[in-house]
C-alpha positions in Angstrom: -2.6 -21.5 -60.5 -2.5 -18.5 -62.6 -3.8 -15.3 -60.9 -4.9 -12.0 -62.5 -5.4 -8.8 -60.6 -8.2 -6.5 -62.0 -8.1 -2.9 -60.9 -11.3 -0.8 -61.3 -14.6 -1.1 -63.1 -13.3 -0.7 -66.7 -10.6 -3.3 -66.3 -13.1 -5.8 -64.8 -15.5 -5.1 -67.7 -12.9 -5.7 -70.3 -11.8 -9.0 -68.7 -15.4 -10.4 -68.5 -16.8 -9.0 -71.8 -16.4 -12.3 -73.6 -18.4 -14.0 -70.9 -21.4 -11.9 -71.8 -21.4 -12.2 -75.6 -24.8 -13.9 -75.5 -26.2 -11.4 -73.1 -26.9 -7.7 -73.3 -24.6 -5.0 -72.0 -26.7 -4.3 -68.8 -26.0 -7.9 -67.7 -22.3 -7.2 -67.8 -22.7 -3.9 -66.0 -24.8 -5.7 -63.3 -22.2 -8.4 -62.9 -19.4 -5.8 -62.4 -21.6 -4.0 -59.9 -22.1 -7.3 -58.0 -18.3 -8.0 -58.0 -17.6 -4.5 -56.7 -19.8 -5.1 -53.7 -17.2 -7.4 -52.2 -14.3 -5.9 -50.2 -11.3 -4.6 -52.0 -8.8 -7.4 -52.7 -11.4 -10.2 -52.8 -10.2 -13.4 -54.6 -12.6 -15.4 -56.9 -12.0 -18.8 -58.5 -13.1 -19.1 -62.1 -14.8 -22.2 -63.4 -13.6 -23.9 -66.5 -16.7 -26.1 -67.0 -20.0 -24.6 -68.0 -23.4 -26.2 -68.5 -24.7 -24.5 -71.7 -27.9 -25.5 -73.6 -27.9 -28.9 -71.8 -24.3 -29.8 -72.5 -21.2 -29.5 -70.3 -18.4 -27.6 -72.0 -14.8 -27.1 -70.9 -13.3 -23.8 -71.8 -9.8 -22.6 -71.4 -9.3 -19.7 -69.0 -7.0 -16.8 -68.9 -6.6 -17.3 -65.2 -7.9 -19.6 -62.5 -8.2 -16.9 -59.9 -8.9 -13.2 -60.1 -8.4 -10.6 -57.5 -10.7 -7.6 -57.6 -9.6 -4.1 -56.6 -11.9 -1.2 -56.6 -9.4 1.3 -58.0 
């Protein structure tokens, strides 16, 4: 499994910006705020299958697991 460590708000936003192309900027900001509520060093698994507009899509991922650090 490929793991990426993300340090701080800006690095997290850059990593996830493509996930929110269809949304507005405040959705991304809220998502980052939500992630930063977890303890420092929390690991998250990333899905590679998404249900979009009634269809399952498989998308390649930069990593399968990310670790979030507050600073």
